[in-house]
N, C-alpha and C positions, 0 to 999 in steps of 0.2 A: 774733744780735747784730749791730748795725750796724757796718759796717767803719769803722775809724779810719785816718786818713792825715794826714800833714803837708802834703799837697798843698794849695795855695791857689788861689783864683780871682784871676786877674790883671786889673786894670783896663785897659781899652783905650778909645781914642777911638771914639765912635759913627761908623759908616760905613754906606753903603747896602748892601743885600743883596737879591737877587732873592727871598728868602724873607721880606722885611719889613725894616724899619729895624733896624740894630744897636742894642742897648741895653747900656750899660756898667755892670758890676756888680763889686763885690768881695764877699768873704765876709762883710763887715760892713755890707752895704747894707740896713739896717733902718729908714732914715729915712722919715718920712711922705712926703717928696718922692719918694723912690725908689718907694714903694708906689703913689703916685698915677700916676707915669709907667707903671709896670707894668700898672696897671689899665686905662690908656688903650691900651697896646699889645696886651695879651693878652686883654682883655675880662674878666679876673678877676685875682685875686691869686695864682693857683696857680703861675705862673712865678716870682714873687718868692720864694714859700715854698720852691720846689724849688731855686732858685739858692742861697738862704741855707742850707738844711739838707742838701740831698741831693747836690749836685754833688761835694762832697768824697768822699762814699761812692762815687759813680760813678767818680771818678778812681782810688780805691783798687782797685775791681773791675777797671778797665781795666788797671791795672798788673799785676794777677794774670793777666790774659788776654794780657799782652804787647802791649797796644795803646798804646804810648807811655809816657813818664815825664814828671814835672815838672808845671808849672802848666797849668791849663785856661784858655785865653785866648778873648777875643772872643765871650763867651757872648751869644747873641741869641735872643729869643723868635721863633718862626715863627707869624705871626698868621693868622687865618682858619681855615676848615675846621671840624672837629668840636670837641668839648670835650676831646679828648685833648690832652695836653701835649706840645709839640714844641719843641726847642731846637736851635740850631746853635752849634757851638763848634770851637775848634782846640786840638789837643794834639800836641806834638812835630812841628809843621809840617804836620800832616794835619787836614783838616776832617772833621767828623762831624755827623750829625743824630741826635738822641736822641728817642725816642718812648715814651710810656707812657700809661696810661689817665688819666681825669680825676682831679682832686684828690680828689673824693668818689667812690670807686670803686663801680660797680654790681656785682651778683653775678657778671656774666659778663665784666667788664672785662679781667681778667687772661687768661682763656682766649681772648678775642678777639684780644688782642695777640699771644699765642703762635701762634694760627692764622695771623695775618698773616705772621709770620716763616716759617712753613712754606711758604706760597705763594711768598714772595719767594725763598726758597732754591731751591724747585723750578723757578722761572722763570729761574734764573741763566744757563743755556746756550741759552735760546730767543731768538727774534727779537721777543718782546713787550717794548716799552719799559717799564721799571720801575726804581725805585730799587735800587741794589745793596746787598744785605744784608751786614752785617759780623759782628755777634755779638748774641746774646740772653742776658739774665740772667733765668732763671726762679726764682731764689732770692729770695723776697719779703723775706727778712731784710735784704737790702742796703739797700733803701729803707724797710723797715718794713712795707710793705703791697703794693707794686706790682711787677710784672715790668716790664722795659723792654728795648728793643733799640736798636742803633746801625746806621745805614746811611750810605752816601755821599750827600753833597748832590747835588741835580739842578740842572744849569745850565739854568735855564729860568724861566718865569714862569707865574702862574696868571691866565688870561684872564677868569676870573670877577670878579676884583677890579681888574685893570689891563690896559691895552694899551700896550706901548712905542710910541714914536713911529713906528718902522718899520711895525708892524702897524696902528696907528691910521690911517696915511696911505695904505695900499695895500689896495684892495678885493680885488685878486687874491690877496694873501696871506691875507686873512681868508676868502675863498672856499675856498682850499685847506686851511685849518686844519680845517674840517669834514670834508673828504675824508681828511685825515690821521687824524682821530679814527676815521672809519669803517674805515680800513686797520688801525689799531692794535687795535680791538676784534675785527675779523675774525681777526687773527693770534692773539689770545687764544683765541677760540672754536675755532681749528683745532688747538690744542695737544692732544696725546695725554696726558691727565692721568694715566692709569693707568701709563704708562711713566715718569712723573716721580715715582711713589710717592704719588699723590694719590687712589688708587682708593677709599680709605675716608674721604676728606675731607668728603663730603656724603652725602646720601641721595637719589640721583636717581630711584629707583623711586617712582612716584606723585607726582613733583615737581609736575607741572601739575595733577593732581587735587587736591592740597592747597591750592593758592593761594587760591581764592575762599573756602572755609570758614575757612581760617587768618586771612585779613585781615578778613572779616566779624566773626569772634570778637574780633579786636583792636579793631575799631571799637566793638563792644558793650562791651568792657571799660572804655572811657572814661567810662561812666556812673558809675563809682566816684568820679570827681573832683568835689569840691564846687563848686557854682556853674556847672558845665558844663551848658548847656541842651540839649545833644544836637547831632548832626551836621547842621547846615543847610548841606549841601554839594552838593545836587543829588539826582538819582534813583539812589541807591546800589543799590537793589533791581533796577532795570532793567539797570544795568551788570553786576551780578553774574549775573543771569539770562542776559544775552547772552553773557557769557564762558563760562558753563556749557554753553550750547547750541552754541557755535561752537568749543569747545576742540579743538585739533589732536589727532588720535588717537595719534600717535607723535612722538617727538623723539629726537635723538641727544645723549646727555649730554656735557657738557664743563665747562670752568672758566668760571664766571660772576663778574664783578667785583661785581655786585649793586647798584651805585650809579653807573652810568656816565653822566656828564654833563660839561659843559664846565668846571665848577669843580673836577672831580676828575682833571684832567690838567694836566701842565706842558708848555708849548710852548717850542720852541727860540727863543733870542733873535734868531737870524739868519734865520728863515724860518717856514714854516707847520708844520714837522714836530712831531709829539708827541715830547717828550723823555722823558716818563715818565707812566704811569698811576699815580695815588697814591690813598691812603685805601682800603685793601683790607679794611676791617673787616667788610663784608657779603659777602665772597667765599665761594663754595660751589661744589659740583658740582651743576649743574642744567641748564637749557636756555639755552645762550648767546644764543639769539635774543632773550631778554628784555633783554639788555644793549643790543642794537640798538633794541628797542622803547623802552627807557628813554631812550636818546639822542634818539629821535624825539619822545617825549612831552615832553621839556624843550627841544626845539630851537625856534628862531625860526620863526614862521609869519606870512606877510604879512597885515597887518590885525589880528593878535592881539597882546595885551600879553604880555610875557615872563612865564613861569610864576614865576620868581624874579628878583630884581635881579641882573643879570649884564652886565658891560661888553661882552663879545663879542656877546651876543644883541641888543644895541641899537645896534651899530656899523654895521650894514648890510653889504652885499656878501657875504652868506653863501651857501653852497650850499643849495639847496632840500632838503627831506626826500627827495624823489624821487631827487635826485642822490646823497644819502647811501646810500639803499638800493641804487642801481645800483653804487656804488663797493664796498659790502660784498659784493654779489653777484659782483663780479669777483674776489673773494679768498676765496670759500667754495664748498663743494659742498652746503651746506645749502639746503633748499627754503624760499624766502622768500614763497611764495604766501599764507601766513597772517600776514604781517608786521603787518597792521592789528590782528589779534587780540593780538599781543604788545604793540603800542602801547597798546591799550585796557587790557590787564592792567597795564602799567607806570603808566598814569594812575591806575588803581584802587589799586594797591598803594602807590605813592608818595604819593598824596593821603591815604590813611588814615594812613600814617606821619607825615606833616606835621600832620595834624589832631590827632595825639596831643599835640603841643606846645601847640596852641591849648587843648586840654582841660586840660593841666597849668597853663597860664597863667591860666585861669579860677579854678583852685584856689590861685593864688598861688605855684605851684611853678616858674614860668618867667616871664620878662619879658613883660608884656602886649603891648608893641610887637612883639616877635618872634612871639608867638602870633597877633597880627592879620595880620602879613605872611604867615605860613605858612598861615593859614586862607584868605586870598585866593588863595594858590597852589593850595590844595586845590580851591577852587571852579573855578578856571581848568582844572585837570587834569580834573575831571569834565565840564566843558563840552567839552573836547577829546575825551574818551572818547565822549560822546554824539554829537558831530559825526562822529567816525570810524565809529561804529556805524551812523550814518545814511547812510554812503557818501560823506561829504565827502572830496575828495582830500587827501592829506597836504600838498600845496602846489600852487599854480598852476604849470603847466609854463612858467615864464618865464625859465629859465636863471639866470644871475647877476643878483643884484638891483642 
């Protein structure tokens, strides 16, 4: 049964936030104007529906957990990222970030959210930058369908969508932002996952063996989408064959973020440091070098167009991929001699994932403009894969750009 509470949502004046513009709402914000604003800010109406229906239930649950009392203030949608719903709000003088699955839940949405909380809790006493976990509600009756969790806000910004004046004006800071990303993901890969209670979090045995057949099967599954003409994305078979032929014989299992690129970290507002790695929904126990390969697959390369629209990748002054590898090597005992293989695997896997949205768009199940952008990204990723297979260097040895 849905929790009942007399707690109300208090109107506040809109103000800026590093997570996106503040949006002022009350529990009665059902007007067409309110919904239009929410559609513009959130990309859909899910945040409006949740603000109007569910935040009262969240407040009641928080009271039961002794997480403050009284009104929920300054409710704001956190824009960008995935289709998961994220909000920032204040209660009893403390700021919170709320995260749940998308408005229309997929079969695995709730389990993915719970898995995220397990990782965040495990990382609490490590040197890996991450949002601090507060509490999780696994009782789907509170919201009627979805689990959710609360975490502390991160004081930082997403460089995929914006660069503050300090970072936009200083090439040295932008250069060191990449090195900070390499540091952060190396620290993640160095964590002893078993000692943190994550020994059963994934299936590392055969992890590398599974990758090529798993993602070829995923690509073949897109044939079910009406009006999808098939994957016109490059020589998939050649990339798959090269990966199978050159696969490393062994690896040391560890925590993988699973989607490590510049849009999935928050940077400090005062310098190049990574304030937090975010969006842990693809996290597992596998080969951490794939995270470095993922970063390299999506990183700026002189003369190449960015894989995806990203403010940092087009700003100039970035560390070269060779510098990123050298920085990672300084912070790890892992053998990086096969890093080109991991880069090609990242291009292959991410490209197939993105092509799935293109296939769904052909069937009218995703916006066509998004499908087109992601299809272009897939083509670029496979071009990078082929170039890397052919022995092209990750980047010219030109130092700072």
